[in-house]
N, C-alpha and C positions, 0 to 999 in steps of 0.2 A: 504493499500503498502506499510508502511514503515514499518509496523507487520509483514508484507511475507520477508522485504529486513532487520531486524534483527532479528527476524529464519533465512534467511541463511547466516547473519556473522558469528551469531554467529553458525552455524555447520559449517561454515568455518573455524570459530578457534580454533573450538575441533577438526577440521582435524587436522587444521596447528600443536597445541600442542602435539598429537601422531609423530608426524614428528619426531620430532628431538629422541628421544626417539630408531623411528628402525631407526633412520640415524648413531644412538652409538651405535647400538648393532651391526649393516653387512645385516641389513634384505632390507634395500635404498643401490641397488649397484649402482657407475659413480653422488649420488652426492655433482653438483661446488662445488667449494671449494668457489668460488665469494661467495656462497650463505649463509652461512656460516658465514666469513668474513663480509657478509655486515650486522647480527646480531650484529654483536661484534660490530661495526660502534657504531652503539646506545648507547655504553656504555659511551662514553663520547659526549661535545655537539657539534652536526653536523653546519652547516653555509650551504648552497644551497641560491645558486641562479640559476634563470632560467625565464624561459614561463608557463605562464597560458593562454594558447590560446594564446592570440594578448599584451598582459601587461606581463612586467617587473613583479619579484617579489623574496621581499628575506624569506626564510623559516629561523629558527629555531626551529632544535627536538635535542631532549634526553630522556632517560629515564626517568619513574617516581621517586619519592622517595625512592621507593617498587617499583626496578623493575620488580615484578612478576604483577603488575598493570598494564604494559603498555608503551608507550611513553602520552609524551605532548611536547607540542608545541607554532606555534606562526607566522603568517607570513603577512606584508604588501605590496598592489602593492604599484607598485613608482606612485612617484607625490602624493600619499594617508597616512594621519596620522591616519587611524587606523589600529590600529593591530586587529586580527584575530584569535582567538583561538582555539589548535588543539589538539585533545587525541583520541588514538586508540592503534592501537594494532599490533606488527611487529611478526611476525617468516617467520627466513632464511633473504631469501628475502624482500619477502610480506609486505605489509606497508599497516594498513588501518583506517582510522584517521576520524572523526566528527570535524567538524569545528564550531564554534559561534559565530557569528560577539557580541554577547551582553553577552556572559558568560550563558548564560542556552538555551537558546533557539539551537536547529540545523540548521544551514542554508544552509550547506551545506557538499559534502561526498570527501573520496578521498580513489582512489582504486590504488594501483603503485608495485616496484619492485624497490627497490636499489642494484644494477649491481655494485660493485667496484665505481667509484663516479657516475656515475647515480643515477635520482630517478623520473621514469616516471613512466605514467600511466594518468586517462582519474580523474577528475573530477566534479560533476555533484550534484544538486539541491537535492532535501529530496524527491521532487516527480518527478525524471529525466528530468524535461522538459528542463533542460538545459545540455549539457554533453559539455565538455572544456578537453581537450587534456593540457598537460602540463610536461615539459621536466626537471631536477635541476642537473646545478653540483654541488659536493657538496667544499668549500672553505678549503683552505688550513687554516689551524691555524695564525692568528693574533699575532705575537712575543711579547712577553712586553717587552714594555720596564722600 
């Protein structure tokens, strides 16, 4: 089951990688400006707050030190102290991430879109036995005092 999901994710990512080249040379008419802007949003660290199912969460996302390697981050469920690690890929508005509770094993998967100030989509366990919708809002950067 997991091997099939990885193959699908790799296929999607390969398709995502080709999309910017097509958009840049004009072969994809009408590409939404918000999608391009969403990808640029990850160039600086983001703090997002919202819901994962019924739970309130706070998520932090940013590009990896080498942006070609994707994105990384973490999130915390309100009322809990455990930080859950995130790693994945983004292309235009699409974001695919895996999470890890222990830093080694994949414990869940995120598939969503970052459009404007909203990141929304579906979280699932690795076996798809449990799925939950999520909706997060990008928070304004805090002023440094």
